[in-house]
PyMOL Python script that loads the backbone (N, CA, C, O; Angstrom):
from pymol import cmd

cmd.read_pdbstr("""\
ATOM      1  N   MET A   1      92.052 180.983  97.042  1.00  0.00           N
ATOM      2  CA  MET A   1      93.469 181.899  96.500  1.00  0.00           C
ATOM      3  C   MET A   1      94.196 183.557  97.163  1.00  0.00           C
ATOM      4  O   MET A   1      95.197 184.239  96.945  1.00  0.00           O
ATOM      5  N   LEU A   2      92.755 183.626  98.222  1.00  0.00           N
ATOM      6  CA  LEU A   2      93.092 184.813  98.380  1.00  0.00           C
ATOM      7  C   LEU A   2      94.199 184.331  99.757  1.00  0.00           C
ATOM      8  O   LEU A   2      95.077 185.060 100.220  1.00  0.00           O
ATOM      9  N   TRP A   3      93.843 182.810 100.262  1.00  0.00           N
ATOM     10  CA  TRP A   3      94.339 182.246 101.330  1.00  0.00           C
ATOM     11  C   TRP A   3      96.099 182.102 101.247  1.00  0.00           C
ATOM     12  O   TRP A   3      97.012 182.400 102.017  1.00  0.00           O
ATOM     13  N   ILE A   4      95.998 181.316  99.517  1.00  0.00           N
ATOM     14  CA  ILE A   4      97.484 181.815  99.525  1.00  0.00           C
ATOM     15  C   ILE A   4      98.190 183.169  98.934  1.00  0.00           C
ATOM     16  O   ILE A   4      99.333 183.077  98.488  1.00  0.00           O
ATOM     17  N   LEU A   5      97.657 184.147  98.933  1.00  0.00           N
ATOM     18  CA  LEU A   5      98.214 185.361  99.019  1.00  0.00           C
ATOM     19  C   LEU A   5      98.744 185.859 100.212  1.00  0.00           C
ATOM     20  O   LEU A   5      99.925 186.114 100.448  1.00  0.00           O
ATOM     21  N   SER A   6      97.573 186.002 101.097  1.00  0.00           N
ATOM     22  CA  SER A   6      97.672 186.490 102.916  1.00  0.00           C
ATOM     23  C   SER A   6      99.392 185.508 103.004  1.00  0.00           C
ATOM     24  O   SER A   6     100.568 185.760 103.269  1.00  0.00           O
ATOM     25  N   ALA A   7      98.559 184.339 102.595  1.00  0.00           N
ATOM     26  CA  ALA A   7     100.336 183.525 103.194  1.00  0.00           C
ATOM     27  C   ALA A   7     101.323 184.017 102.810  1.00  0.00           C
ATOM     28  O   ALA A   7     102.203 184.412 103.574  1.00  0.00           O
ATOM     29  N   LEU A   8     101.378 184.090 101.629  1.00  0.00           N
ATOM     30  CA  LEU A   8     102.553 184.781 100.450  1.00  0.00           C
ATOM     31  C   LEU A   8     103.293 185.909 101.494  1.00  0.00           C
ATOM     32  O   LEU A   8     104.413 185.971 101.999  1.00  0.00           O
ATOM     33  N   ALA A   9     102.238 186.655 101.543  1.00  0.00           N
ATOM     34  CA  ALA A   9     102.727 187.996 101.598  1.00  0.00           C
ATOM     35  C   ALA A   9     103.129 187.842 103.634  1.00  0.00           C
ATOM     36  O   ALA A   9     103.957 188.611 104.123  1.00  0.00           O
ATOM     37  N   CYS A  10     102.489 186.906 104.417  1.00  0.00           N
ATOM     38  CA  CYS A  10     103.192 186.655 106.088  1.00  0.00           C
ATOM     39  C   CYS A  10     104.454 185.836 106.241  1.00  0.00           C
ATOM     40  O   CYS A  10     105.089 185.461 107.227  1.00  0.00           O
ATOM     41  N   GLY A  11     104.659 185.631 104.491  1.00  0.00           N
ATOM     42  CA  GLY A  11     106.013 185.080 105.140  1.00  0.00           C
ATOM     43  C   GLY A  11     105.675 183.330 105.264  1.00  0.00           C
ATOM     44  O   GLY A  11     106.436 182.371 105.393  1.00  0.00           O
ATOM     45  N   ALA A  12     104.020 183.441 105.147  1.00  0.00           N
ATOM     46  CA  ALA A  12     104.517 181.792 104.896  1.00  0.00           C
ATOM     47  C   ALA A  12     103.962 180.537 103.373  1.00  0.00           C
ATOM     48  O   ALA A  12     103.083 180.919 102.600  1.00  0.00           O
ATOM     49  N   ALA A  13     104.461 179.481 103.235  1.00  0.00           N
ATOM     50  CA  ALA A  13     104.375 179.169 102.129  1.00  0.00           C
ATOM     51  C   ALA A  13     103.406 178.714 101.404  1.00  0.00           C
ATOM     52  O   ALA A  13     102.340 179.065 101.910  1.00  0.00           O
ATOM     53  N   ALA A  14     103.296 178.266 100.714  1.00  0.00           N
ATOM     54  CA  ALA A  14     101.772 178.119 100.092  1.00  0.00           C
ATOM     55  C   ALA A  14     102.435 176.359 100.177  1.00  0.00           C
ATOM     56  O   ALA A  14     103.530 175.843 100.397  1.00  0.00           O
ATOM     57  N   PRO A  15     100.804 175.807  99.803  1.00  0.00           N
ATOM     58  CA  PRO A  15     101.084 174.286  99.430  1.00  0.00           C
ATOM     59  C   PRO A  15     101.826 173.709  99.111  1.00  0.00           C
ATOM     60  O   PRO A  15     102.680 174.180  99.863  1.00  0.00           O
ATOM     61  N   THR A  16     102.837 172.281  98.046  1.00  0.00           N
ATOM     62  CA  THR A  16     103.047 172.541  97.735  1.00  0.00           C
ATOM     63  C   THR A  16     102.063 171.728  96.550  1.00  0.00           C
ATOM     64  O   THR A  16     100.975 172.293  96.442  1.00  0.00           O
ATOM     65  N   THR A  17     102.200 170.659  95.744  1.00  0.00           N
ATOM     66  CA  THR A  17     101.407 169.978  95.326  1.00  0.00           C
ATOM     67  C   THR A  17     100.979 168.901  95.671  1.00  0.00           C
ATOM     68  O   THR A  17      99.895 168.368  95.434  1.00  0.00           O
ATOM     69  N   SER A  18     101.715 168.613  96.160  1.00  0.00           N
ATOM     70  CA  SER A  18     101.993 167.211  96.866  1.00  0.00           C
ATOM     71  C   SER A  18     101.156 167.276  98.389  1.00  0.00           C
ATOM     72  O   SER A  18     100.439 166.372  98.817  1.00  0.00           O
ATOM     73  N   GLU A  19     101.486 168.786  99.192  1.00  0.00           N
ATOM     74  CA  GLU A  19     100.559 169.073 100.347  1.00  0.00           C
ATOM     75  C   GLU A  19      99.101 168.644  99.854  1.00  0.00           C
ATOM     76  O   GLU A  19      98.228 167.853 100.210  1.00  0.00           O
ATOM     77  N   ALA A  20      99.320 169.663  98.765  1.00  0.00           N
ATOM     78  CA  ALA A  20      97.581 169.781  98.103  1.00  0.00           C
ATOM     79  C   ALA A  20      96.776 168.406  98.586  1.00  0.00           C
ATOM     80  O   ALA A  20      96.024 168.138  99.524  1.00  0.00           O
ATOM     81  N   LEU A  21      97.512 167.424  97.070  1.00  0.00           N
ATOM     82  CA  LEU A  21      96.834 166.332  97.085  1.00  0.00           C
ATOM     83  C   LEU A  21      96.771 165.616  98.043  1.00  0.00           C
ATOM     84  O   LEU A  21      95.682 165.180  98.417  1.00  0.00           O
ATOM     85  N   ALA A  22      97.992 165.305  98.709  1.00  0.00           N
ATOM     86  CA  ALA A  22      97.760 164.737 100.115  1.00  0.00           C
ATOM     87  C   ALA A  22      96.395 164.868 101.014  1.00  0.00           C
ATOM     88  O   ALA A  22      95.500 164.070 101.294  1.00  0.00           O
ATOM     89  N   ALA A  23      96.739 166.754 101.457  1.00  0.00           N
ATOM     90  CA  ALA A  23      95.246 167.078 102.221  1.00  0.00           C
ATOM     91  C   ALA A  23      94.052 166.741 101.390  1.00  0.00           C
ATOM     92  O   ALA A  23      93.115 166.153 101.932  1.00  0.00           O
ATOM     93  N   ALA A  24      93.993 167.075 100.053  1.00  0.00           N
ATOM     94  CA  ALA A  24      92.475 166.307  99.385  1.00  0.00           C
ATOM     95  C   ALA A  24      92.133 165.179  99.810  1.00  0.00           C
ATOM     96  O   ALA A  24      90.956 164.923 100.064  1.00  0.00           O
ATOM     97  N   ASP A  25      93.358 164.095  99.993  1.00  0.00           N
ATOM     98  CA  ASP A  25      93.335 162.440 100.059  1.00  0.00           C
ATOM     99  C   ASP A  25      92.545 162.220 101.062  1.00  0.00           C
ATOM    100  O   ASP A  25      91.639 161.387 101.051  1.00  0.00           O
ATOM    101  N   ALA A  26      92.975 163.315 102.461  1.00  0.00           N
ATOM    102  CA  ALA A  26      92.764 162.940 103.272  1.00  0.00           C
ATOM    103  C   ALA A  26      91.360 163.459 103.886  1.00  0.00           C
ATOM    104  O   ALA A  26      91.097 163.472 105.088  1.00  0.00           O
ATOM    105  N   HIS A  27      90.656 163.809 103.023  1.00  0.00           N
ATOM    106  CA  HIS A  27      89.997 164.691 103.623  1.00  0.00           C
ATOM    107  C   HIS A  27      89.001 164.047 103.915  1.00  0.00           C
ATOM    108  O   HIS A  27      88.362 164.287 104.939  1.00  0.00           O
ATOM    109  N   ASP A  28      88.615 162.911 102.894  1.00  0.00           N
ATOM    110  CA  ASP A  28      87.610 161.622 103.205  1.00  0.00           C
ATOM    111  C   ASP A  28      87.794 161.482 104.648  1.00  0.00           C
ATOM    112  O   ASP A  28      86.953 162.122 105.281  1.00  0.00           O
ATOM    113  N   GLY A  29      88.666 160.818 105.386  1.00  0.00           N
ATOM    114  CA  GLY A  29      88.583 160.334 106.170  1.00  0.00           C
ATOM    115  C   GLY A  29      89.520 159.270 106.141  1.00  0.00           C
ATOM    116  O   GLY A  29      89.944 158.592 107.076  1.00  0.00           O
ATOM    117  N   THR A  30      89.859 159.208 104.561  1.00  0.00           N
ATOM    118  CA  THR A  30      90.945 157.417 104.242  1.00  0.00           C
ATOM    119  C   THR A  30      91.676 158.046 103.648  1.00  0.00           C
ATOM    120  O   THR A  30      91.214 158.863 102.852  1.00  0.00           O
ATOM    121  N   VAL A  31      93.228 157.897 103.819  1.00  0.00           N
ATOM    122  CA  VAL A  31      94.344 158.104 103.075  1.00  0.00           C
ATOM    123  C   VAL A  31      94.332 157.014 102.120  1.00  0.00           C
ATOM    124  O   VAL A  31      94.113 155.893 102.581  1.00  0.00           O
ATOM    125  N   ASP A  32      94.521 157.131 100.917  1.00  0.00           N
ATOM    126  CA  ASP A  32      94.475 156.104 100.059  1.00  0.00           C
ATOM    127  C   ASP A  32      94.828 156.372  98.386  1.00  0.00           C
ATOM    128  O   ASP A  32      94.788 155.625  97.409  1.00  0.00           O
ATOM    129  N   LYS A  33      95.192 157.817  98.564  1.00  0.00           N
ATOM    130  CA  LYS A  33      96.278 158.025  96.848  1.00  0.00           C
ATOM    131  C   LYS A  33      95.007 158.169  96.472  1.00  0.00           C
ATOM    132  O   LYS A  33      95.100 157.910  95.273  1.00  0.00           O
ATOM    133  N   THR A  34      93.364 158.514  96.765  1.00  0.00           N
ATOM    134  CA  THR A  34      92.665 158.792  95.623  1.00  0.00           C
ATOM    135  C   THR A  34      91.681 159.919  96.270  1.00  0.00           C
ATOM    136  O   THR A  34      91.190 159.541  97.334  1.00  0.00           O
ATOM    137  N   VAL A  35      91.376 160.934  95.944  1.00  0.00           N
ATOM    138  CA  VAL A  35      91.057 162.287  96.243  1.00  0.00           C
ATOM    139  C   VAL A  35      89.044 162.025  95.549  1.00  0.00           C
ATOM    140  O   VAL A  35      88.793 162.436  94.416  1.00  0.00           O
ATOM    141  N   SER A  36      88.140 161.491  96.219  1.00  0.00           N
ATOM    142  CA  SER A  36      87.396 161.695  95.778  1.00  0.00           C
ATOM    143  C   SER A  36      85.942 162.471  96.025  1.00  0.00           C
ATOM    144  O   SER A  36      84.778 162.113  96.203  1.00  0.00           O
ATOM    145  N   GLU A  37      86.864 164.090  95.910  1.00  0.00           N
ATOM    146  CA  GLU A  37      85.587 164.946  95.560  1.00  0.00           C
ATOM    147  C   GLU A  37      86.094 165.116  94.949  1.00  0.00           C
ATOM    148  O   GLU A  37      87.266 164.756  94.839  1.00  0.00           O
ATOM    149  N   CYS A  38      84.937 166.303  93.617  1.00  0.00           N
ATOM    150  CA  CYS A  38      85.551 166.497  92.730  1.00  0.00           C
ATOM    151  C   CYS A  38      86.179 167.924  92.629  1.00  0.00           C
ATOM    152  O   CYS A  38      85.237 168.710  92.725  1.00  0.00           O
ATOM    153  N   THR A  39      87.150 168.492  92.506  1.00  0.00           N
ATOM    154  CA  THR A  39      88.103 169.623  92.703  1.00  0.00           C
ATOM    155  C   THR A  39      87.965 170.374  91.775  1.00  0.00           C
ATOM    156  O   THR A  39      88.767 171.308  91.784  1.00  0.00           O
ATOM    157  N   SER A  40      86.772 170.340  90.383  1.00  0.00           N
ATOM    158  CA  SER A  40      86.938 171.151  89.148  1.00  0.00           C
ATOM    159  C   SER A  40      85.689 172.301  89.192  1.00  0.00           C
ATOM    160  O   SER A  40      85.692 173.441  88.726  1.00  0.00           O
ATOM    161  N   CYS A  41      84.472 171.476  90.027  1.00  0.00           N
ATOM    162  CA  CYS A  41      83.505 172.734  89.489  1.00  0.00           C
ATOM    163  C   CYS A  41      83.609 173.536  91.405  1.00  0.00           C
ATOM    164  O   CYS A  41      83.365 174.728  91.587  1.00  0.00           O
ATOM    165  N   GLY A  42      83.955 172.691  92.431  1.00  0.00           N
ATOM    166  CA  GLY A  42      83.800 173.825  93.440  1.00  0.00           C
ATOM    167  C   GLY A  42      82.451 173.611  94.050  1.00  0.00           C
ATOM    168  O   GLY A  42      81.833 174.266  94.890  1.00  0.00           O
ATOM    169  N   LEU A  43      82.202 172.663  93.487  1.00  0.00           N
ATOM    170  CA  LEU A  43      80.010 172.646  94.078  1.00  0.00           C
ATOM    171  C   LEU A  43      80.367 171.346  95.518  1.00  0.00           C
ATOM    172  O   LEU A  43      79.419 170.908  96.172  1.00  0.00           O
ATOM    173  N   GLY A  44      81.630 170.955  95.769  1.00  0.00           N
ATOM    174  CA  GLY A  44      81.969 170.010  96.752  1.00  0.00           C
ATOM    175  C   GLY A  44      81.067 168.403  96.602  1.00  0.00           C
ATOM    176  O   GLY A  44      80.556 167.671  97.449  1.00  0.00           O
ATOM    177  N   MET A  45      81.156 168.340  95.460  1.00  0.00           N
ATOM    178  CA  MET A  45      80.560 167.600  95.135  1.00  0.00           C
ATOM    179  C   MET A  45      81.349 165.932  94.915  1.00  0.00           C
ATOM    180  O   MET A  45      82.547 165.670  94.806  1.00  0.00           O
ATOM    181  N   LYS A  46      80.093 164.963  94.908  1.00  0.00           N
ATOM    182  CA  LYS A  46      81.221 163.538  95.093  1.00  0.00           C
ATOM    183  C   LYS A  46      81.994 163.093  93.611  1.00  0.00           C
ATOM    184  O   LYS A  46      81.467 163.524  92.585  1.00  0.00           O
ATOM    185  N   GLY A  47      82.794 162.541  93.526  1.00  0.00           N
ATOM    186  CA  GLY A  47      83.411 162.637  92.084  1.00  0.00           C
ATOM    187  C   GLY A  47      83.182 161.028  92.352  1.00  0.00           C
ATOM    188  O   GLY A  47      83.184 160.410  93.416  1.00  0.00           O
ATOM    189  N   ASP A  48      82.981 160.570  90.990  1.00  0.00           N
ATOM    190  CA  ASP A  48      82.650 159.478  90.371  1.00  0.00           C
ATOM    191  C   ASP A  48      83.898 158.383  89.849  1.00  0.00           C
ATOM    192  O   ASP A  48      84.753 158.783  89.060  1.00  0.00           O
ATOM    193  N   ALA A  49      83.906 157.071  90.335  1.00  0.00           N
ATOM    194  CA  ALA A  49      85.124 156.485  89.875  1.00  0.00           C
ATOM    195  C   ALA A  49      84.927 156.407  87.966  1.00  0.00           C
ATOM    196  O   ALA A  49      85.989 156.180  87.387  1.00  0.00           O
ATOM    197  N   ALA A  50      84.133 156.516  87.387  1.00  0.00           N
ATOM    198  CA  ALA A  50      83.409 156.835  86.236  1.00  0.00           C
ATOM    199  C   ALA A  50      84.097 157.743  85.190  1.00  0.00           C
ATOM    200  O   ALA A  50      84.053 157.736  83.960  1.00  0.00           O
ATOM    201  N   HIS A  51      84.866 158.669  86.242  1.00  0.00           N
ATOM    202  CA  HIS A  51      84.955 160.003  85.737  1.00  0.00           C
ATOM    203  C   HIS A  51      86.794 160.125  86.626  1.00  0.00           C
ATOM    204  O   HIS A  51      86.871 160.728  87.697  1.00  0.00           O
ATOM    205  N   THR A  52      87.874 159.585  86.088  1.00  0.00           N
ATOM    206  CA  THR A  52      88.627 159.699  87.173  1.00  0.00           C
ATOM    207  C   THR A  52      90.560 159.641  85.808  1.00  0.00           C
ATOM    208  O   THR A  52      90.955 158.897  84.910  1.00  0.00           O
ATOM    209  N   THR A  53      91.129 160.985  86.554  1.00  0.00           N
ATOM    210  CA  THR A  53      92.438 160.941  86.143  1.00  0.00           C
ATOM    211  C   THR A  53      93.546 160.575  87.215  1.00  0.00           C
ATOM    212  O   THR A  53      93.728 160.573  88.433  1.00  0.00           O
ATOM    213  N   GLN A  54      94.158 160.274  86.053  1.00  0.00           N
ATOM    214  CA  GLN A  54      95.760 159.921  87.089  1.00  0.00           C
ATOM    215  C   GLN A  54      96.856 161.363  87.361  1.00  0.00           C
ATOM    216  O   GLN A  54      97.401 161.703  86.311  1.00  0.00           O
ATOM    217  N   HIS A  55      97.155 162.038  88.321  1.00  0.00           N
ATOM    218  CA  HIS A  55      98.122 162.623  88.792  1.00  0.00           C
ATOM    219  C   HIS A  55      99.125 163.136  89.662  1.00  0.00           C
ATOM    220  O   HIS A  55      98.767 163.831  90.613  1.00  0.00           O
ATOM    221  N   GLU A  56     100.161 162.927  89.499  1.00  0.00           N
ATOM    222  CA  GLU A  56     101.550 162.286  90.403  1.00  0.00           C
ATOM    223  C   GLU A  56     101.200 161.369  91.355  1.00  0.00           C
ATOM    224  O   GLU A  56     101.502 161.609  92.524  1.00  0.00           O
ATOM    225  N   GLY A  57     100.659 160.433  91.094  1.00  0.00           N
ATOM    226  CA  GLY A  57     100.433 159.202  91.482  1.00  0.00           C
ATOM    227  C   GLY A  57      99.140 158.680  92.386  1.00  0.00           C
ATOM    228  O   GLY A  57      98.856 157.645  92.989  1.00  0.00           O
ATOM    229  N   TYR A  58      98.276 160.456  92.054  1.00  0.00           N
ATOM    230  CA  TYR A  58      96.890 160.270  92.712  1.00  0.00           C
ATOM    231  C   TYR A  58      96.043 160.047  91.668  1.00  0.00           C
ATOM    232  O   TYR A  58      96.260 160.122  90.459  1.00  0.00           O
ATOM    233  N   GLU A  59      94.821 159.697  92.410  1.00  0.00           N
ATOM    234  CA  GLU A  59      93.315 158.873  91.462  1.00  0.00           C
ATOM    235  C   GLU A  59      92.991 160.245  92.063  1.00  0.00           C
ATOM    236  O   GLU A  59      93.379 160.507  93.201  1.00  0.00           O
ATOM    237  N   LEU A  60      92.104 161.368  91.143  1.00  0.00           N
ATOM    238  CA  LEU A  60      91.466 162.234  91.110  1.00  0.00           C
ATOM    239  C   LEU A  60      90.643 161.697  90.540  1.00  0.00           C
ATOM    240  O   LEU A  60      90.989 160.853  89.713  1.00  0.00           O
ATOM    241  N   GLN A  61      89.182 161.977  90.760  1.00  0.00           N
ATOM    242  CA  GLN A  61      87.001 161.782  91.087  1.00  0.00           C
ATOM    243  C   GLN A  61      86.872 163.148  90.416  1.00  0.00           C
ATOM    244  O   GLN A  61      87.388 164.238  90.666  1.00  0.00           O
ATOM    245  N   PHE A  62      86.125 162.784  89.603  1.00  0.00           N
ATOM    246  CA  PHE A  62      85.216 164.204  88.900  1.00  0.00           C
ATOM    247  C   PHE A  62      83.540 163.555  89.390  1.00  0.00           C
ATOM    248  O   PHE A  62      83.191 162.436  89.764  1.00  0.00           O
ATOM    249  N   CYS A  63      82.654 165.048  89.140  1.00  0.00           N
ATOM    250  CA  CYS A  63      81.525 164.287  88.766  1.00  0.00           C
ATOM    251  C   CYS A  63      80.570 164.400  87.896  1.00  0.00           C
ATOM    252  O   CYS A  63      79.341 164.397  87.955  1.00  0.00           O
ATOM    253  N   SER A  64      81.647 164.539  86.761  1.00  0.00           N
ATOM    254  CA  SER A  64      81.429 164.559  85.333  1.00  0.00           C
ATOM    255  C   SER A  64      82.430 164.645  84.356  1.00  0.00           C
ATOM    256  O   SER A  64      83.485 165.184  84.688  1.00  0.00           O
ATOM    257  N   ASP A  65      82.278 164.131  82.982  1.00  0.00           N
ATOM    258  CA  ASP A  65      83.541 164.551  82.218  1.00  0.00           C
ATOM    259  C   ASP A  65      84.014 165.699  82.168  1.00  0.00           C
ATOM    260  O   ASP A  65      85.205 165.949  81.980  1.00  0.00           O
ATOM    261  N   THR A  66      83.082 166.552  82.339  1.00  0.00           N
ATOM    262  CA  THR A  66      83.058 167.808  81.465  1.00  0.00           C
ATOM    263  C   THR A  66      83.851 168.096  82.921  1.00  0.00           C
ATOM    264  O   THR A  66      83.697 169.312  83.036  1.00  0.00           O
ATOM    265  N   CYS A  67      84.339 167.811  83.672  1.00  0.00           N
ATOM    266  CA  CYS A  67      85.193 168.344  85.002  1.00  0.00           C
ATOM    267  C   CYS A  67      86.478 167.486  84.800  1.00  0.00           C
ATOM    268  O   CYS A  67      87.524 168.109  84.615  1.00  0.00           O
ATOM    269  N   LYS A  68      86.509 166.326  84.812  1.00  0.00           N
ATOM    270  CA  LYS A  68      87.727 166.083  84.243  1.00  0.00           C
ATOM    271  C   LYS A  68      88.190 166.408  83.272  1.00  0.00           C
ATOM    272  O   LYS A  68      89.372 166.753  83.285  1.00  0.00           O
ATOM    273  N   ARG A  69      87.483 166.425  82.118  1.00  0.00           N
ATOM    274  CA  ARG A  69      88.764 167.579  81.300  1.00  0.00           C
ATOM    275  C   ARG A  69      88.445 169.006  80.963  1.00  0.00           C
ATOM    276  O   ARG A  69      88.545 169.395  79.799  1.00  0.00           O
ATOM    277  N   ASN A  70      88.083 169.766  81.892  1.00  0.00           N
ATOM    278  CA  ASN A  70      88.725 170.903  82.703  1.00  0.00           C
ATOM    279  C   ASN A  70      89.842 170.582  83.508  1.00  0.00           C
ATOM    280  O   ASN A  70      90.799 171.356  83.489  1.00  0.00           O
ATOM    281  N   PHE A  71      89.881 169.465  84.282  1.00  0.00           N
ATOM    282  CA  PHE A  71      91.573 169.492  84.656  1.00  0.00           C
ATOM    283  C   PHE A  71      92.174 169.203  84.130  1.00  0.00           C
ATOM    284  O   PHE A  71      93.293 169.688  84.301  1.00  0.00           O
ATOM    285  N   GLU A  72      91.921 167.645  82.459  1.00  0.00           N
ATOM    286  CA  GLU A  72      93.365 167.805  82.292  1.00  0.00           C
ATOM    287  C   GLU A  72      93.790 168.832  80.955  1.00  0.00           C
ATOM    288  O   GLU A  72      94.996 169.056  80.847  1.00  0.00           O
ATOM    289  N   ASP A  73      92.859 169.470  79.926  1.00  0.00           N
ATOM    290  CA  ASP A  73      93.220 170.480  80.108  1.00  0.00           C
ATOM    291  C   ASP A  73      94.354 171.418  80.882  1.00  0.00           C
ATOM    292  O   ASP A  73      95.490 171.531  80.420  1.00  0.00           O
ATOM    293  N   ASP A  74      93.922 172.094  82.135  1.00  0.00           N
ATOM    294  CA  ASP A  74      94.939 172.444  83.048  1.00  0.00           C
ATOM    295  C   ASP A  74      95.000 172.329  84.699  1.00  0.00           C
ATOM    296  O   ASP A  74      94.652 172.894  85.736  1.00  0.00           O
ATOM    297  N   PRO A  75      95.705 171.170  84.168  1.00  0.00           N
ATOM    298  CA  PRO A  75      96.077 170.769  86.129  1.00  0.00           C
ATOM    299  C   PRO A  75      96.563 171.611  86.811  1.00  0.00           C
ATOM    300  O   PRO A  75      96.535 171.254  87.989  1.00  0.00           O
ATOM    301  N   GLU A  76      97.091 172.756  86.645  1.00  0.00           N
ATOM    302  CA  GLU A  76      98.124 173.227  86.994  1.00  0.00           C
ATOM    303  C   GLU A  76      96.753 174.267  88.108  1.00  0.00           C
ATOM    304  O   GLU A  76      96.908 174.631  89.274  1.00  0.00           O
ATOM    305  N   ALA A  77      95.359 174.524  87.093  1.00  0.00           N
ATOM    306  CA  ALA A  77      94.936 175.407  87.822  1.00  0.00           C
ATOM    307  C   ALA A  77      93.824 174.842  88.421  1.00  0.00           C
ATOM    308  O   ALA A  77      93.049 175.621  88.975  1.00  0.00           O
ATOM    309  N   GLY A  78      93.468 173.161  88.437  1.00  0.00           N
ATOM    310  CA  GLY A  78      92.595 172.056  88.887  1.00  0.00           C
ATOM    311  C   GLY A  78      93.863 172.360  90.582  1.00  0.00           C
ATOM    312  O   GLY A  78      93.555 172.842  91.672  1.00  0.00           O
ATOM    313  N   VAL A  79      95.264 171.819  90.085  1.00  0.00           N
ATOM    314  CA  VAL A  79      95.754 172.115  91.453  1.00  0.00           C
ATOM    315  C   VAL A  79      95.360 173.198  92.413  1.00  0.00           C
ATOM    316  O   VAL A  79      94.782 173.133  93.498  1.00  0.00           O
ATOM    317  N   ASN A  80      95.786 174.123  91.786  1.00  0.00           N
ATOM    318  CA  ASN A  80      95.477 175.846  92.716  1.00  0.00           C
ATOM    319  C   ASN A  80      93.691 175.378  93.220  1.00  0.00           C
ATOM    320  O   ASN A  80      93.365 174.888  94.302  1.00  0.00           O
ATOM    321  N   LYS A  81      93.224 175.553  92.623  1.00  0.00           N
ATOM    322  CA  LYS A  81      92.091 174.982  93.567  1.00  0.00           C
ATOM    323  C   LYS A  81      91.897 174.374  94.478  1.00  0.00           C
ATOM    324  O   LYS A  81      91.103 174.782  95.326  1.00  0.00           O
ATOM    325  N   LEU A  82      92.715 172.903  94.645  1.00  0.00           N
ATOM    326  CA  LEU A  82      93.257 172.433  95.053  1.00  0.00           C
ATOM    327  C   LEU A  82      93.779 172.654  96.374  1.00  0.00           C
ATOM    328  O   LEU A  82      93.150 172.252  97.353  1.00  0.00           O
ATOM    329  N   LYS A  83      95.205 173.443  96.522  1.00  0.00           N
ATOM    330  CA  LYS A  83      95.989 174.466  97.356  1.00  0.00           C
ATOM    331  C   LYS A  83      95.025 175.164  98.012  1.00  0.00           C
ATOM    332  O   LYS A  83      95.039 175.155  99.243  1.00  0.00           O
ATOM    333  N   THR A  84      93.727 176.102  97.092  1.00  0.00           N
ATOM    334  CA  THR A  84      93.525 176.978  97.802  1.00  0.00           C
ATOM    335  C   THR A  84      92.192 176.424  98.946  1.00  0.00           C
ATOM    336  O   THR A  84      91.808 177.050  99.934  1.00  0.00           O
ATOM    337  N   ALA A  85      91.606 174.925  98.395  1.00  0.00           N
ATOM    338  CA  ALA A  85      90.748 174.678  99.403  1.00  0.00           C
ATOM    339  C   ALA A  85      91.290 174.186 100.322  1.00  0.00           C
ATOM    340  O   ALA A  85      90.838 174.465 101.432  1.00  0.00           O
ATOM    341  N   THR A  86      92.496 173.242 100.225  1.00  0.00           N
ATOM    342  CA  THR A  86      92.918 172.269 101.198  1.00  0.00           C
ATOM    343  C   THR A  86      93.326 173.478 102.807  1.00  0.00           C
ATOM    344  O   THR A  86      93.021 173.211 103.970  1.00  0.00           O
ATOM    345  N   ALA A  87      94.017 174.672 102.353  1.00  0.00           N
ATOM    346  CA  ALA A  87      94.443 175.730 103.093  1.00  0.00           C
ATOM    347  C   ALA A  87      93.609 176.153 103.910  1.00  0.00           C
ATOM    348  O   ALA A  87      93.850 176.845 104.900  1.00  0.00           O
ATOM    349  N   ASN A  88      92.332 175.669 103.457  1.00  0.00           N
ATOM    350  CA  ASN A  88      91.177 177.175 104.463  1.00  0.00           C
ATOM    351  C   ASN A  88      90.946 176.096 105.885  1.00  0.00           C
ATOM    352  O   ASN A  88      90.296 176.484 106.856  1.00  0.00           O
TER     353      ASN A  88
END
""", "prot")
cmd.dss("prot")
cmd.show_as("cartoon", "prot")
cmd.util.cbc("prot")
cmd.orient("prot")
């Protein structure tokens, strides 16, 4: 979040949702429209195909059903975590 505020203060645009998803997708070295690292808990854990959801054309994998539900309850907050994580 701090990066986004700093970037906005400097006139740089925060990454869009599409850019954040694409960066998170590429993070594992494979661009396949699958975000394989859990983006919900922030622990950097690998996601599990048993705990997936779809968002804007991407499959997001979570480390647990709780993390999956947290994202589904508030996708905007989950994407904002992605924006912060992929900006660093």
